[in-house]
Residue, then its C-alpha position, 0 to 999 in steps of 0.5 A: m823650393s817654394l813654400s808649398e813644395a816644402l809644406l805639401p809633404a807634411f799635408n800628405p799623411g798617406l793613408p793610415a795603417l789599419p791593424g786589427n790586433r788584440a792590443r787595439a781591441a783591448a784598448f778599445l774595451l778599456v776606454m769604454v770601461l773608463a768612460g762607462f764608469v764616469l758616465g754611469w756613476r750616480l746617474d740619478a744624482v739630479k732628480a729633476p729634468i736636466w735641460d732638454e730632458a724636460y722635452y725628451l721625457t714627455a716624448e719618451a712617454r708618448v713612445h711608451q704609450g704608442r702615441l703618434q707624435f712629432a718633436s723638435h728633432p728627428p725621432l731616432g734619439i727619442l726612440l733610443i732614450a725610450a728603448g734604454d729606459a724600457a730595457s732597464g725596467l726601472n720605470r716599468d710601472v710609472d704613470w706615463g700618461r701623466i708625463a706625456a700630457a704636455k710637450s715639456i714637464r717640470g720636476e715637481d710634476m713627475p710621478p712619484g717613484f720615477d727613476w731618473r737612471g732610466p732615461r739616462l741609461a742609453p745616453a750613458v751607454f752610447g757615450a761610452l761607445a763614442a769614447g771607444l770609437f773616438f779612440l779607434l779613430m785617433a789610432d787609425l789617424a795617428g798610426s798606432t794604438g799607443a798614439g790613439l790612447l795618448l789622444t783619447p783624453l781629448f774626449l775622456c777629459d772633456p767635462a762638456l761631453v760628460a755633462q751632456f752624456r749623463a743626461g737624457q739628451l741626444d748628443a751621445f747618440q749623434l756622436v756615436f754615428v758621426l764617429a762611426a761615419l768618420l771611421c768608415a770614411v777613413r777606411a773607405l779611402h784606404s781601400p783600393a778600387h779593385g778586387d777585395g779592396g773594391m768590395r771593402g771600399r763599397a762596404w765602408t762607403a755604405g757604412f758611411g752613408a748609413a752612419v751619417m743618415l742615422a746621425a741626421m735622424v738624431r739631429l739634422n745638422a749631421l747632414m752637413l757631413a753627407p757631401l763628404g761622400l764624394v771624397l770617398l770616390w777618389p780612390c777610383l776616380r784618380q785611376g779613371d775607373w768610373i764603374p767602381a766609383l759609381a758602384r761606391a756612390a750607389s752603395g752609399l746612397v742606398a745605405t743612406l735611404l735605407a737608414a732613413g726609411w728604417v728609422t721612420a718605419a720604426m717610429l711609425a711602428a712604435s706609434p700605432l695610436p693617434p695623438d691623444a686629443g685630450t691632452a695639450a701635447g696630443r692636440i699639438d701633434a694632431a694639428h700636424v697629421s695630414r692624413d691617416y697613415t695606416r690607410q696608406g701603403l708602407i712607402p706612401a705612409l713613410a713619405t707622408y709622415a716624413v713630410d708632416y714631421a718636417g712641417f712640425m720642425r719648421a714651425d718649431l724653429s720659427g717659434m724658437a727664441r733667438g737667445d737666452d742667458n746660456a746662449s753662445h756663438p760659434g766664434q766663442w766655441l773655437l776658443g773653448g767658450g760657451a759654458i752652460t749652467y744647467r743646474w745650480d744647488a747651493s747649501d752650506a757655503r758649497v754649490s753643486t752644479v750640472a754645467l757644460v764646461p768645455n775643457r779649454v785645452a782640448w778645444l784649443i787642440s782641436l782648433a790647432g788641428v784645423l789651423w794646421a790643415a788649413t795652413l797646409a791646404c793653402a800652401s798646397r794650392g789646391r793639389s792636396l786632394g790627390q795627395a791627402p784625401v783624408a785631411v781634405l775630407l776632415l777639413a771640408g767637413w769642419l768647414l761645412n759644419m761651421a758654415a751651417l752653424a754660422w748660418l743658424d746663428g741668429q736664426r735660432v738660439m745656439y749653445a756650445y753642444h752644437y759645436f760637438i761635430p766640428l770639435m771631433l773633426g778638429h781632434a781628427l785633424a790634430a791626430l793627423a798633425w801628430r802623425q806627420a810631425r812624428c811626435n815623440e810620446r814625451l811631447a804629449v806630456p804637457a798637453l796631457v797634464g793640461l788636459t788632466l788638470y783642467a778636467i780635475l778642476a771642471l769635472p765636479l761641475a759636470l758631476h753635481q759635486p759640491v765645490s766652493p762658489e768661487h771655484c764654480r764661478a771662476l771656471l764658468d767665467d773662464c768659459g763665458g758661462a752665465t752664473 
């Protein structure tokens, strides 16, 4: 027996069982409650902009003003931050004009009485939802609710995710849509080509297309998941059924276009007023408005606004710095490197930080999942698509995203949070490896202990809790962060 014949069965996890039982629903809610507690606890501990909040706060302010604007990233994340703040009612009487005047703002320039929980509410809520979706994905791939719970600490115990989700930034929104897309993809591949299964397959494919586009309307890098839609046609193509395959493709494409159009229309609807020419930010935005969108029909207005928005983003990218003290590179992320120090407050021989510190145990497990899949894919000599489409989809997604990140490295400054999508794909592959190895739950104990210990050491750095300078520097140095 050849090596490929010996290993190919291991690369064939089959399509996971997808039970919809009460235990899984209860576990889903439990995971979200736990994540919500960690993410929501003392959201206003830092009463100043954390990292890119300096930019997103001013963009949010212009949404509240109803001013037309452009930003470094597509508009969905900005809309969600503004919606969360508005729903909270915490900043109802704030002087948004003062915040909106520039493209970025310092803490000392914020109006008095601003409640920092407002812009951080939606990311924290979406972060809790992302944790729940991560559990569902792990349970689907690993084959049981119990295994899904055992794998969920890969997400819950990662201080890098906690730090990012507790600020008014974009990653929580994007990961919700990315994880939703992966769930839809797994379930589309589980659905047969005909009958009720055919309808489910089209629905899940449409969900995948919409979720990928919504993730891309937060940050464009999620578009690297779009080619994976081709794999979703496999249940039809392997039977030679072109009509069901075309129906799936059409459902995904229509959902993708509708999602993009909905976000663009929502941003235009939220921006009935022209940029404020009396402010620096307004003058920058006005320079990229090619025509009066209100004088066009809906479709031309959406298309023109999208083109102008893309032009602003290209100009922004061309002027972006190529590096700084917190920058890192894709090769570092594979091993859990690239920590970022967002804030460092010292007092009485203690320091309180907001730092993105990867849980190195979790990030290495993600890499192990990728290496497992890559090794077995090579051993199968190209026969893996028909045998294990889920594994092929996840591995292809990882490779596409890492290729994009490698290309961007050098084009612009890069940070460890740019790795979050490949990180999730690696965790998904690790769940498949778990299923195929038929791991006894006791075998997970060492990994859980390692994850928990690392989280205990590193979470205070993400939560702005006082620690010794030596403790802080040791962890940041371990992850290659600047101190």
